[in-house]
C-alpha positions in Angstrom: 0.0 0.0 0.0 1.4 3.4 -1.0 0.8 6.5 1.2 1.5 9.9 -0.1 3.6 12.1 2.2 1.4 15.1 1.2 -2.2 15.0 2.5 -4.8 17.2 0.8 -6.8 19.3 3.2 -10.5 18.9 2.8 -12.2 21.7 0.9 -15.0 23.5 2.6 -18.1 23.7 0.4 -19.9 27.1 0.2 -23.7 26.9 0.8 -25.2 29.1 -1.9 -28.5 29.2 -0.1 -27.4 30.6 3.3 -25.7 33.9 4.1 -25.1 36.1 7.1 -25.0 39.8 7.5 -23.9 41.9 10.5 -25.3 45.2 11.7 -22.7 46.8 13.9 -23.9 49.8 15.9 -21.9 52.3 17.8 -22.4 55.7 19.4 -20.0 58.6 18.6 -20.8 61.9 20.4 -24.4 60.8 21.0 -24.8 59.9 17.3 -25.7 56.4 16.2 -23.3 55.0 13.6 -23.6 51.8 11.5 -20.5 50.0 10.1 -20.6 49.6 6.3 -18.1 48.1 3.9 -17.3 49.0 0.3 -18.0 46.3 -2.2 -17.6 46.0 -6.0 -20.9 46.6 -7.8 -20.3 43.5 -9.9 -18.2 44.9 -12.7 -14.5 45.4 -13.1 -14.6 49.2 -12.7 -12.7 49.9 -9.5 -14.5 53.2 -9.2 -17.9 51.5 -9.1 -18.2 50.6 -5.4 -21.3 50.4 -3.3 -21.8 50.5 0.5 -23.1 47.4 2.2 -23.5 45.6 5.5 -20.7 43.2 6.1 -22.0 39.8 5.0 -21.3 36.8 2.8 -22.3 33.2 2.1 -21.3 30.6 4.7 -19.6 27.2 4.6 -21.7 24.0 4.7 -20.1 22.9 8.0 -20.2 26.3 9.8 -22.7 27.2 12.5 -24.4 30.6 12.1 -22.5 32.0 15.1 -19.1 30.9 13.7 -20.0 32.2 10.3 -20.9 35.6 11.6 -17.6 35.9 13.4 -15.5 34.6 10.5 -17.2 36.8 7.9 -17.0 39.9 10.0 -13.3 39.3 10.7 -12.5 38.6 7.1 -14.3 41.6 5.7 -13.4 44.2 8.4 -10.5 42.8 10.5 -12.6 43.3 13.6 -12.3 40.7 16.3 -13.8 40.0 19.8 -16.9 42.1 19.2 -19.9 41.6 21.4 -22.5 40.0 19.2 -26.2 39.6 20.0 -28.0 37.7 17.3 -31.3 37.8 15.6 -31.7 34.4 14.1 -34.2 33.9 11.3 -35.2 30.5 10.1 
């Protein structure tokens, strides 16, 4: 029996039917602020950006809580944020 010294890591499959989005509120001098990110509007023009809530599709093997944290961190770099969820089914 032959064993390869290099093992392939399993690929995570994206679930095209489930996504998460985060609404991050903060107060600055008694004004309510909401965190938005810039996203491409779908074409190759770099000047064509839109504002959006941080969100994305999730992996098949991710829980919703883990997905929210990983998507938020990957899109904004923010970590260890207090999250209180509204879960829709």
